[in-house]
N, C-alpha and C positions, 0 to 999 in steps of 0.2 A: 147752054142754059137749056132747061127743061121747056118745053114748047108750052105746057100748060100753065106756066107761072105767069107769063107775058107782062112782066112789070114794065111801068114807066122809069125814065131816067131817074126820078127821084127815090126809087124805091131801092135801099140798100139789100134789105131782107124780104124775101117774098115766102109765101106758102106754096110749095111746089108738091109733085107727087110722093116724093120720098122725105119731105120734112121742110124745115125752115132753110131757104137757101140763099147764099149770097154769092150772085154771080160775079162781082167785082173781085171776090177772095177765091172764089172756085171750090167751096166747101159749104157743107150742110151742118146744123146745130142740131144734136139729136135726132140724127136722121132715123127713120122708122124703115126704110129700104136700104137695099145694098148701093152704096155709093162710094165714089173714089175716096174723097177725104171728108171726115166727120169729125166735128168738135163735141165732146160729151160733156154735158153740165154736170152730171153727177149719176151715180150707180144705181137708182132703181130702174127696174125691167122695164118701165114705160117711157124711158129716156136712155137707156144703154142698150141698144140692138145690136146682137153680133150679124156679121155678113160683109163687111164694109173694107175696102182695101187699107184703110190706114186711118188712125184716129188721134187727136190731141185731147189732153185732159190734164186736169193739176195732179201736182207732184204726189199730194196725200190722197188722191182717190185710187192710185193704182191698185193697190192691194185689194180693194174692193172690186174693182174693175177685172182684175186678173181671175178672182175667185169666181165671178159672176159669169163672164165671157170667156175665160179660158186662159190658161198661162202662155199660149201662142199668140193670143190677140195682139196685132201691131199697134202699139201705143206710144207716142212722145208725151213725155210730161212736162210741164211747164210750171215754174214757180208762180205763185200769186204776183201780178203786177208786171211780170216779163213781157216786153212787147216783142212779137214776132210778125215778120211779114208774110202773107200769104196772098199770092197774086199782086192786085193792086192795093191791098187794105193792111192796114196795122191791126193786128188783134192782140188782146191781154185777157187773161181770165183773173176775176176777183171775187173774193168771198161772198158766198149766198147765205152762210148761215143755216143751211137746211140740214145737212148730214155731213160726216167727214168728208172733205175733199170736194163739197158741192161749189160750183163757180158761176159767176155770171159770166156772159161773153161781151166783151166791149169791142167795137168794131168801128174803126176810122177810116173815111175815104172821102176825097173831094170835098173836104170842108164840113161834113158830115160826121156825126158820132151817134150810133146806135148801142143800147145795150139791151141783150137778150138775157134776161134774168134766171131762166130754167125755174126751179122751185126756191123759196127762200122764206127765212122768218127773221123777225126781230127781236125775239126775245132770248135772252142768255142761254147757252149750251156749253156745258164744260166739254163736249164732245167733238167740238168743230169751230173753226175760226168764225168770229162774228160777222155778220153782213157788213159788206162795206158799200156806202153811197159812192155811186158813180154818176157824175154829172152827164148828161147826154140832150140830143135834141130829139131822138123817138127812143121809147122804153117799152120794151115787150114786158110785159108781167103776167105772172101766173093770177088765177081767180077763182082757185080752189075754195075758199071760204070768203067769197065775195058778197056778204050779207050783213047788214047790221046787227044781226042776231049773234054773230060769232064774235066774241070778245073773251080771249084768253084769262084765266086767273093766272097769279104767280105760281110760277113751276113749283117753288120750294113747298106751298100751302098745297098743291095736288099731291105731291110725293109723300108729304105727311100724311095725308088722308090714305094713300096707298099702303104706308108702314102701319098706320092704325088700323085699318082693316086686317092686315094680316095679324098682327097682334091680336086682336079681338076675336078672329076665326081660331087662332091659337088658343086662345083661352076657352073655347068651346070644343076644341079637340077636333078642329076640323083644317084641312089644307086650303091654301088660297091659289087659284089659277088665274093667273093675270094674262089675258091675250093681248100682246102687242106685235106689230110688224117687225119682221127679223133684221130688218136693216133701217137704222137708226133710231128707231122708237125703243127696241129693248136697250140699246147702249146707252141712251140717253136716261131711262129709268134705273138702270144699273149706277150710272155714273152719279145721278142725283140722289140714291139710296145711300150713298156713303155720308149724306148728312147725319143719318139716323142710325146707321148700323153697319158692321162690317162680317154681319153673319153671311154664311154662304146662300145663294139662291140657285136653285134648281132650273136646268136649261132644257127645252125641246132641242132635238138635234137639228131643227132646220137654223138656228141662232148660234149655235156653237163655233162654227167657223169664222163667221162673220166677226163675233166678240173677239175671237183672237186676232183677227186683222186689226181692230180698233186697238187691242192692247199692244200688238206690235208697233203701233204708230205712238205710242206712249199716253194712251188715255186711260185715266185712272177711273176703275170701276169697281162696284163689289165683287167677292169673290163668288164663283159660279162652279155648280158640279152639273155636268151633263147627265141627263136622266138615263142615259144610255149606259153608263157606268155603274149603275145602281144594280144590285143583286135582285132578279125579278121577284123573289120572295120577300124583298125587303118594304116594310110598310112604314111610309112617311106619315109624321102626324105634325100638324102644325108648321107645315114648310110653306115657302112661296115658290111656285113654279111659274116660269114664264114660257109662254107657247104661242104659236101663230094663232090667229083667229080660226082659221080652219080645223084646228083641234076641239074647239069648243062643241060638247055634245057628242064626240066621237068615241070609239071604244079605246082609244088611247087613255082617256081621261078615267077611267073606270078603276085603275089601279090607284088612284089618289082619294077616291072616296073614303069619309065623307069630306065634300068639299065646296066652297063658293067659287063662282066664276067672275071676274071682273074684266073689263077691256077699258084699256088706255088709248084715246083717239079724240081728235077734234069733234068728230061726230057725236060725241058724248054731250056736247053743248045742248043737244035738243034731246030731251029725256024719251020722248016716243022712239028715236033710234036705239035706246036701250032696252026699251020693253020688247020691240017689235024683233030684236035679236037674241031675247031670253036670257040677258045678262043680269046677274044679281047687282052689280055694283057699275057704275060708268065713272070713269076718271079722264078729265078734260086734259090731254096732253097731245100737242099738236107740233109738227114740223114745219108748218106753213104759217104764213102771217094771217093774221085775224084782219078783220073789217077796219080798225083803225090804224093798224100797221100799213095795210096796203095803200091807204090814202096818205099817210104821213110819208111813204117813200115815194110816192108819185110825185108829191109836192117837193120832195127833198133833191130828187135827180134835176129838178128844173127843166123837164122834158115838157115842149110843147104837143108834143102828140104821143099818144099811149095806145098800145095794141094789148088787147087782152086775150089770153088763151085758158083754154080747159079750165072747166069748171062753171061758175056763174059769169062767163065771160061779159055777156050781155047785159046783166046788172050793173057790172063795173063801168063797161064802155058808156053806158047811158049816163052814170052818174057823172063821169069825167066830162061829158059834153054838157050836161044841164046844170051841174053844180061848180065845176071846178074851171070851167070854160076853158077847156081844152080839146083837141081833136081826139076822139077816143072810138076805135074801131076792133074788130075781132078777128081772130085767125082760129079756124076750127081744126085744132089739131088732134093727133091721135093719143096724147098725153092723158092718163088717167090716174087712178088714187090707190096705186099699189101700197104707198106709204102711208096710209091714213085709216 
């Protein structure tokens, strides 16, 4: 057991130097250091770090993890719900509804049940298995959007807005560049666009391989054309191009002039975020739980103890204590916002 953790006997999971550590099982969850055994909740770079000796992950996340961590990464995959024994614990993975293959980690030991949720959402998403409520004694929850201001609109309404924006720009002779994170967000937008069109969407190279991983897993999405396959002299007009946020304002976008730029993210709930980042349009699309969903999930797990991590964890922990009558504390993790 890492010396810096110093848990008491009741702590099944502690915050250690290399991540969330379960001494009874001898494993870490989403370790950010190099450890012997790690369980990965999902493939975003702030949760899936290379360098450990062995990993466990959900079966449907394997393509993503091999793409991002390398083909030689030693990963044992588990079907959702399959129980394995690690050390003195029984461990199983359950859908988190965040992205393809995302998982919550259920740990049972000595009469205790803990669930470490990783990142999750409760809204419908055709690209991944829906969140599964797992009852437990202690629930470790993300707090990325832990503020009452965050309340997601129905995804079908938002994607209709994206499609309408695209068509309006086309009528004006402009292209539409939609910025969205390459893992999870791009694929969800492409899948939801099938409600309105089967027209090809042009893709930045950063998303091309990951879109194919989703297709290989049987996820239906709008057809795509890699921008790299276009002739350099080919001039697009009225097209939808999906690119990472880093492409906005770069020289890469010049070939698509004239254009408008939009951003699909939960942060677009706050209009000031759009203005500061100089986007023409903001579309509220998040792969995390909004405030009502966080509170609903905490109640449904029936957990008496809540540990909030990354994001507005202090706000959520305080609300849990003062308004929900549960024990609420925080873990200061290194998890970030790669996917928002």
